[in-house]
TORDREN-594649 format. One line per field, with one value per residue: residue in one letter; x, y, z of N, C-alpha, C in turn; residue number from 1. Coordinates in steps of 0.1 Angstrom, whole numbers. Each point is the difference from the previous one (the first is absolute). Example, Ala and Ser with C-alpha at 12.3 -4.5 7.8 and 13.67 -1.06 7.14 Angstrom:
<recs>
resn: A|S
nu: 132|-4
nv: -57|11
nw: 78|-7
cau: -9|9
cav: 12|11
caw: 0|0
cu: 9|-8
cv: 12|11
cw: 0|8
resi: 1|2
</recs>
This chain:
<recs>
resn: M|A|K|E|I|K|C|P|Y|C|D|E|W|T|T|Q|S|D|V|T|C|D|V|C|G|K|S|L|K|P|D|R|T|E|E|E|A|R|M|R|N|F|K|P|L|D|I|P|L|I|P|I|N|D|D|D|H|W|F|V|K|G|V|K|I|V|L|R|T|G|Q|M|I|F|I|A|I|A|S|A|V|V|Y|I|A|S|G|A|A|H
nu: 8|-3|9|-8|-3|-2|-9|10|-6|-2|10|2|-1|12|4|10|-1|-12|1|-12|-9|-4|-3|9|10|0|12|5|10|-8|6|-1|-13|-2|7|-6|-11|4|3|-12|-5|9|5|11|8|-3|12|0|7|12|-6|4|3|-3|-6|0|7|11|4|-10|1|13|-2|-8|10|9|-7|-2|13|3|-8|5|12|-4|-6|11|7|-8|0|13|1|-8|7|11|-3|-5|12|6|-8|2
nv: -12|10|8|6|10|10|3|9|-3|-13|-2|-6|-13|-1|-8|-2|-11|5|7|-3|7|-11|8|9|-9|7|7|-11|4|10|-2|-13|1|9|-8|-10|7|3|-13|-3|11|-7|12|-6|5|11|-4|13|-9|5|4|-11|9|-7|11|-2|10|-7|13|4|-11|2|13|-3|-9|9|9|-9|-4|13|2|-11|5|12|-6|-7|11|8|-11|-2|13|0|-11|5|12|-7|-7|11|4|-13
nw: 0|-9|4|8|-7|9|-9|-2|-11|-2|8|-12|3|-3|-10|8|-7|1|-12|-5|6|4|11|4|-1|12|0|3|-7|4|12|-2|-4|10|8|-5|0|12|3|-6|7|7|1|-3|9|-6|5|-2|-7|1|-11|-4|-9|-10|-3|13|2|-2|0|-8|-7|1|-2|-10|-4|3|-7|-9|1|0|-10|-5|3|-5|-10|-1|2|-8|-8|3|0|-11|-4|4|-5|-10|0|3|-9|-4
cau: -8|8|-2|-9|3|-12|2|-1|-11|-14|1|-4|12|4|12|12|8|-6|5|-12|-11|-10|-13|-1|10|11|12|1|11|1|13|10|-2|5|14|4|-2|10|13|0|1|12|10|12|4|8|10|6|15|6|1|13|-4|10|7|8|15|5|2|-13|-5|7|-6|-14|0|4|-11|-10|4|-3|-15|-4|5|-8|-13|2|2|-13|-9|4|-4|-14|-3|4|-10|-13|1|1|-13|-9
cav: 12|12|10|10|14|8|11|13|8|-5|-8|-14|-8|-6|-7|9|-1|9|13|8|-6|-8|6|14|1|9|-6|-4|7|13|7|-7|4|13|0|-6|11|10|-6|0|14|6|4|4|14|4|9|6|0|7|-8|-1|-2|-7|10|9|-1|-9|7|2|-13|-3|8|-5|-13|3|6|-10|-8|8|-1|-13|-2|8|-7|-12|5|5|-11|-6|8|-2|-13|0|9|-6|-11|6|6|-10
caw: 0|-1|10|-4|4|0|-9|7|-6|2|12|-3|0|-13|2|1|-12|-11|0|1|7|-8|0|-6|-11|3|4|14|5|-8|2|-9|-14|-2|0|-13|-10|2|-5|-14|-5|5|-10|7|-1|-12|5|-11|0|-10|-12|-8|-14|-9|-8|9|-1|10|12|6|4|12|10|3|8|13|7|2|11|12|2|5|14|9|1|9|14|4|2|12|11|2|5|14|8|0|10|13|3|4
cu: 9|-4|-9|4|-13|3|-2|-11|-14|-1|-5|13|3|14|12|8|-5|7|-11|-11|-10|-14|0|10|11|12|0|12|3|13|11|-2|4|15|5|-2|11|13|0|2|13|10|13|4|9|10|8|15|5|1|14|-4|12|9|8|15|5|3|-13|-6|7|-5|-14|0|4|-12|-12|3|-2|-15|-4|5|-9|-14|2|1|-13|-9|4|-5|-15|-3|3|-10|-13|0|1|-14|-10|6
cv: 12|10|11|14|8|12|13|9|-5|-9|-14|-8|-6|-7|9|-1|8|14|10|-7|-7|7|14|2|10|-7|-3|7|13|7|-6|4|15|1|-6|11|11|-5|0|13|6|3|4|14|2|10|6|1|8|-8|0|-4|-6|11|10|-2|-9|6|3|-13|-3|8|-4|-13|3|7|-10|-9|7|0|-13|-2|9|-6|-12|4|5|-11|-7|8|-1|-13|-1|8|-7|-12|5|5|-11|-7
cw: 0|11|-6|5|-2|-10|7|-5|3|12|-2|1|-14|2|-1|-13|-11|2|2|8|-9|-1|-7|-11|3|5|15|7|-7|2|-9|-15|-2|-1|-13|-11|1|-6|-16|-6|4|-12|7|-2|-13|4|-12|2|-12|-13|-7|-14|-8|-7|9|-2|11|14|8|5|14|12|4|8|14|8|2|11|14|3|6|14|10|2|9|15|5|3|13|12|2|5|15|8|1|10|14|5|5|12
resi: 1|2|3|4|5|6|7|8|9|10|11|12|13|14|15|16|17|18|19|20|21|22|23|24|25|26|27|28|29|30|31|32|33|34|35|36|37|38|39|40|41|42|43|44|45|46|47|48|49|50|51|52|53|54|55|56|57|58|59|60|61|62|63|64|65|66|67|68|69|70|71|72|73|74|75|76|77|78|79|80|81|82|83|84|85|86|87|88|89|90
</recs>
């Protein structure tokens, strides 16, 4: 016999293995479906790094590589500080 769960919308009992209620058809786990929808719509941050073009002079490319490396190091340090601060807050 399968375990049963009470629907949060219609207060009827239905099998826990179901995703939706047998009676009203609504989701048995609305928090989970909202989280899944947020994860599907998630877009990673678009961090603007200095662009390196193919037609740049070799000296300009070198300077841009150094500057881009500095940008990435700064982002890594800032991320570490945020991570440590968020861990200390909890």
